[in-house]
C-alpha positions as CSV (number, residue, x, y, z in Angstrom):
1,X,213.8,35.3,67.9
2,X,215.1,36.6,64.9
3,X,213.5,38.6,62.1
4,X,213.9,40.9,59.0
5,X,213.0,44.2,58.8
6,X,212.4,45.9,55.8
7,X,213.4,49.5,55.9
8,X,213.3,51.7,52.2
9,X,214.7,55.2,53.4
10,X,218.3,56.0,52.7
11,X,217.8,59.0,55.4
12,X,216.0,59.7,58.7
13,X,212.1,61.6,58.9
14,X,212.3,65.2,59.9
15,X,209.7,65.9,62.7
16,X,209.5,69.5,62.8
17,X,208.4,71.3,66.2
18,X,204.6,71.7,66.6
19,X,204.1,68.3,65.3
20,X,205.9,67.0,68.9
21,X,206.4,68.8,72.2
22,X,210.2,70.0,71.3
23,X,211.2,73.1,70.1
24,X,213.6,72.1,67.7
25,X,213.5,69.4,65.2
26,X,213.9,65.7,65.6
27,X,215.3,62.7,63.5
28,X,214.0,59.5,63.8
29,X,215.7,56.7,62.0
30,X,214.1,55.6,58.8
31,X,217.2,53.2,57.3
32,X,217.0,50.7,60.5
33,X,220.8,50.9,61.2
34,X,220.7,53.6,64.1
35,X,222.1,52.5,67.4
36,X,219.7,54.6,69.1
37,X,216.3,53.5,68.3
38,X,214.0,55.9,67.5
39,X,216.3,58.7,66.6
40,X,218.8,59.1,63.9
41,X,222.7,58.7,64.9
42,X,224.2,59.3,61.5
43,X,224.0,55.6,60.6
44,X,222.4,55.8,57.5
45,X,225.6,57.1,55.5
46,X,226.0,53.6,53.9
47,X,222.6,53.3,52.6
48,X,223.2,55.9,50.1
49,X,225.1,54.1,47.7
50,X,222.4,51.2,47.8
51,X,220.4,49.9,44.2
52,X,216.8,50.4,44.2
53,X,215.2,46.7,44.3
54,X,218.3,45.2,46.4
55,X,217.8,44.0,49.9
56,X,220.9,44.6,51.5
57,X,221.3,42.3,54.6
58,X,223.7,44.2,57.3
59,X,226.1,41.9,60.0
60,X,224.7,42.2,64.0
61,X,226.2,45.5,64.2
62,X,224.8,47.2,61.6
63,X,227.8,48.1,60.1
64,X,228.9,45.9,57.0
65,X,226.8,44.5,54.2
66,X,227.2,40.7,54.7
67,X,224.5,39.4,51.5
68,X,222.6,41.4,48.5
69,X,219.5,40.2,47.4
70,X,218.5,41.1,43.9
71,X,215.2,40.9,42.4
72,X,213.1,41.6,45.9
């Protein structure tokens, strides 16, 4: 079943040591484009040019915008 999940961040969440059992920060995807969930892989870079108030629909490879919807 397909579903649309709306993300509103254009970058990852940083989780500091002490919040999780780790010795270095962990970066968790906040844009929904990562190919290595839940971790950030740098796929958020195209999100930086997105405009507020616009929904961007990406292709199945999460690389190309296939549709834009304004005022959502």
